[in-house]
Backbone bond lengths (Angstrom), bond angles and torsions (degrees), N, CA, C in turn:
res aa  C-N    CA-C-N  psi(-1)  N-CA   C-N-CA  omega(-1)  CA-C   N-CA-C  phi
1 X - - - 1.441 - - 1.523 110.35 -
2 X 1.323 117.05 -32.80 1.457 120.98 -179.27 1.522 110.70 -64.32
3 X 1.346 116.23 -38.59 1.461 119.46 178.82 1.520 110.82 -62.41
4 X 1.309 116.71 -39.04 1.461 120.60 -178.92 1.527 110.87 -65.46
5 X 1.312 116.83 -44.73 1.466 120.35 179.40 1.522 110.16 -64.68
6 X 1.325 117.34 -40.87 1.467 120.72 177.31 1.527 111.78 -61.44
7 X 1.331 117.21 -41.48 1.460 119.92 178.59 1.523 111.93 -63.99
8 X 1.313 116.45 -40.43 1.463 119.67 179.34 1.521 110.63 -65.95
9 X 1.319 117.63 -40.51 1.473 121.16 177.86 1.524 110.49 -65.02
10 X 1.332 116.56 -42.47 1.466 120.47 177.27 1.522 110.33 -61.27
11 X 1.327 116.91 -41.65 1.471 119.82 179.46 1.519 111.07 -61.03
12 X 1.322 117.12 -40.35 1.466 120.40 179.47 1.527 110.44 -64.88
13 X 1.336 117.48 -46.84 1.461 120.50 -179.95 1.529 112.20 -65.02
14 X 1.318 117.23 -41.55 1.462 120.30 178.23 1.527 109.78 -63.48
15 X 1.328 116.81 -38.90 1.461 120.11 178.94 1.530 111.24 -63.52
16 X 1.328 116.34 -46.98 1.469 119.87 -178.78 1.528 110.85 -63.36
17 X 1.325 116.29 -48.03 1.466 119.95 -179.53 1.526 110.74 -65.55
18 X 1.334 116.73 -40.64 1.461 120.56 -178.82 1.514 113.19 -67.49
19 X 1.329 117.03 -31.04 1.461 119.08 177.82 1.534 110.89 -72.64
20 X 1.313 116.88 -28.44 1.465 120.37 178.13 1.527 109.97 -80.55
21 X 1.328 116.52 -54.22 1.471 121.44 -178.65 1.539 108.74 -135.70
22 X 1.313 119.28 92.84 1.471 120.78 -179.69 1.525 113.14 -59.79
23 X 1.304 117.13 -27.25 1.465 120.79 -178.29 1.536 111.29 -65.45
24 X 1.338 117.94 -28.11 1.458 120.42 179.79 1.529 111.47 -68.93
25 X 1.306 117.06 -29.64 1.467 120.15 179.41 1.528 110.13 -82.37
26 X 1.312 116.69 -48.00 1.462 121.68 -179.73 1.521 109.53 -104.01
27 X 1.316 116.46 65.40 1.459 121.39 -175.81 1.524 112.54 -68.97
28 X 1.322 119.24 -21.18 1.445 121.94 -178.01 1.537 112.35 -85.78
29 X 1.329 117.52 -11.24 1.458 120.69 178.19 1.525 110.77 -92.54
30 X 1.324 115.89 146.51 1.466 118.76 177.31 1.520 111.01 -72.18
31 X 1.342 115.30 -41.65 1.462 118.90 -179.90 1.533 108.24 -127.90
32 X 1.288 116.28 120.57 1.460 120.51 177.58 1.528 108.26 -126.32
33 X 1.321 114.74 148.53 1.456 118.27 179.71 1.534 110.17 -130.44
34 X 1.303 115.06 175.94 1.466 120.57 -174.68 1.524 112.38 -72.23
35 X 1.312 117.87 -25.66 1.462 120.92 177.78 1.526 110.51 -63.17
36 X 1.321 116.95 -40.51 1.466 120.51 176.94 1.524 110.64 -62.68
37 X 1.318 116.04 -38.96 1.467 120.24 178.75 1.525 109.92 -64.81
38 X 1.324 116.74 -42.97 1.469 120.39 179.40 1.522 110.29 -62.75
39 X 1.319 117.93 -42.87 1.464 120.79 179.74 1.526 111.12 -64.94
40 X 1.328 116.85 -42.29 1.462 120.30 178.74 1.525 111.34 -63.66
41 X 1.313 116.48 -47.68 1.468 119.12 -178.23 1.525 111.60 -68.24
42 X 1.327 117.69 -32.41 1.468 120.05 176.11 1.529 110.47 -64.30
43 X 1.323 116.54 -41.60 1.472 120.44 178.62 1.528 110.79 -65.41
44 X 1.321 117.44 -43.64 1.469 120.85 178.81 1.530 110.09 -64.14
45 X 1.324 116.85 -42.62 1.457 120.54 179.86 1.526 111.56 -64.23
46 X 1.334 117.22 -42.43 1.469 120.17 178.35 1.520 111.50 -63.39
47 X 1.331 117.08 -39.89 1.462 120.14 177.58 1.525 110.37 -63.61
48 X 1.319 117.11 -43.86 1.462 120.68 178.52 1.514 112.36 -64.47
49 X 1.329 117.02 -41.06 1.466 120.33 179.27 1.524 111.17 -66.23
50 X 1.332 117.13 -38.48 1.463 120.65 177.99 1.525 110.68 -65.33
51 X 1.327 116.76 -45.13 1.465 120.02 177.81 1.524 111.24 -62.32
52 X 1.314 116.77 -39.80 1.461 120.56 179.30 1.526 110.59 -64.46
53 X 1.312 116.74 -43.07 1.468 120.56 178.70 1.511 112.12 -63.52
54 X 1.320 117.49 -42.62 1.461 120.47 179.68 1.530 111.36 -66.68
55 X 1.332 116.47 -41.20 1.459 119.92 179.84 1.521 110.78 -65.52
56 X 1.326 117.08 -40.06 1.459 120.55 178.26 1.516 110.64 -66.17
57 X 1.316 116.98 -40.52 1.470 121.01 179.60 1.521 110.96 -64.20
58 X 1.333 116.81 -45.29 1.464 120.05 179.30 1.529 110.98 -64.23
59 X 1.315 116.57 -39.29 1.460 120.39 178.67 1.520 110.32 -63.77
60 X 1.321 117.40 -41.03 1.457 121.84 179.87 1.526 110.53 -67.64
61 X 1.332 117.97 -41.85 1.460 120.81 178.50 1.519 111.34 -64.25
62 X 1.329 117.27 -41.02 1.460 120.31 177.80 1.520 111.15 -63.97
63 X 1.323 116.90 -38.93 1.467 119.99 178.69 1.518 110.86 -66.35
64 X 1.331 117.79 -39.81 1.465 121.17 178.55 1.519 110.70 -66.00
65 X 1.325 117.69 -40.81 1.459 120.46 179.15 1.511 110.93 -65.62
66 X 1.324 117.28 -39.84 1.455 121.06 178.66 1.517 110.59 -65.82
67 X 1.328 116.57 -42.86 1.458 120.31 179.18 1.516 111.65 -65.28
68 X 1.323 117.06 -43.17 1.458 119.75 -176.98 1.524 111.05 -69.50
69 X 1.321 118.15 -35.01 1.461 119.48 179.48 1.524 110.90 -74.46
70 X 1.329 117.54 -30.23 1.457 120.42 179.57 1.517 111.51 -76.46
71 X 1.311 118.66 -34.69 1.459 121.47 -176.89 1.513 112.90 -91.72
72 X 1.301 117.85 -10.40 1.447 120.65 -177.45 1.527 109.44 -76.46
73 X 1.315 116.17 125.51 1.462 120.65 179.48 1.516 108.66 -94.34
74 X 1.315 116.25 142.24 1.457 118.07 179.42 1.523 110.06 -68.92
75 X 1.301 116.60 138.86 1.457 121.13 -179.90 1.518 109.07 -111.64
76 X 1.316 114.95 147.18 1.450 120.96 177.29 1.515 107.16 -94.44
77 X 1.305 114.73 124.51 1.456 118.14 -179.77 1.512 109.13 -78.27
78 X 1.306 116.31 128.23 1.463 120.17 178.02 1.517 108.98 -99.25
79 X 1.303 114.67 148.62 1.453 119.29 178.28 1.527 108.19 -75.90
80 X 1.293 116.75 140.04 1.458 118.23 178.31 1.523 110.69 -68.53
81 X 1.307 115.00 144.74 1.463 119.41 177.92 1.516 108.74 -69.62
82 X 1.312 114.15 159.85 1.461 118.23 178.57 1.521 108.53 -69.36
83 X 1.270 114.64 109.22 1.457 120.62 179.44 1.515 106.90 -100.23
84 X 1.308 116.54 125.58 1.468 117.61 -178.42 1.518 110.82 -69.70
85 X 1.304 114.26 143.49 1.460 118.43 177.37 1.526 109.01 -85.73
86 X 1.280 117.18 -177.07 1.463 121.93 -175.27 1.518 113.39 -62.60
87 X 1.332 116.80 -37.67 1.471 119.99 -178.98 1.526 110.90 -67.41
88 X 1.345 115.96 -40.52 1.459 119.23 179.00 1.519 110.73 -63.72
89 X 1.301 117.09 -42.01 1.460 120.27 179.19 1.517 111.20 -64.26
90 X 1.335 116.39 -41.84 1.455 120.42 -179.83 1.515 111.42 -64.95
91 X 1.331 116.85 -43.44 1.470 119.52 -179.47 1.523 110.85 -67.85
92 X 1.342 118.63 -38.86 1.464 119.76 177.86 1.529 110.49 -68.02
93 X 1.299 118.36 -33.96 1.458 121.38 177.28 1.520 110.08 -66.67
94 X 1.350 115.24 -43.65 1.465 119.21 179.20 1.521 110.65 -63.62
95 X 1.327 118.43 -39.72 1.466 121.78 178.71 1.523 110.65 -64.12
96 X 1.344 116.17 -43.70 1.458 120.33 -179.18 1.533 110.89 -67.21
97 X 1.306 117.72 -40.70 1.463 120.50 -177.88 1.523 110.62 -70.95
98 X 1.336 118.33 -34.64 1.460 120.65 178.50 1.522 110.05 -73.50
99 X 1.354 117.23 -32.27 1.463 119.80 178.06 1.518 109.79 -71.70
100 X 1.290 118.54 -35.36 1.472 122.56 179.50 1.521 110.06 -73.63
101 X 1.321 117.91 -30.20 1.458 120.84 -179.02 1.511 111.50 -71.40
102 X 1.278 118.30 -28.73 1.456 120.92 -176.98 1.444 110.54 -77.59
């Protein structure tokens, strides 16, 4: 997260300095203009904003995982009761209906 904040601060300073004297930012170019400064600072700002968003998201996910693991109570798994399948139900129905018919 610190890298993201640093990039955003750098973008602001580069923008301010570049709007005053573009040559100070692009000292290696013979001719530099303010549009180049705007494009450079926009790219730096977008990179910083993306890093900030990812760092915040990871921090939030880690906090949720920590909270869920701390509040989660262990459960005892119970064995399922013997549930009759379709054949058992059919045979018991046939037995009951034949006993009632007699």
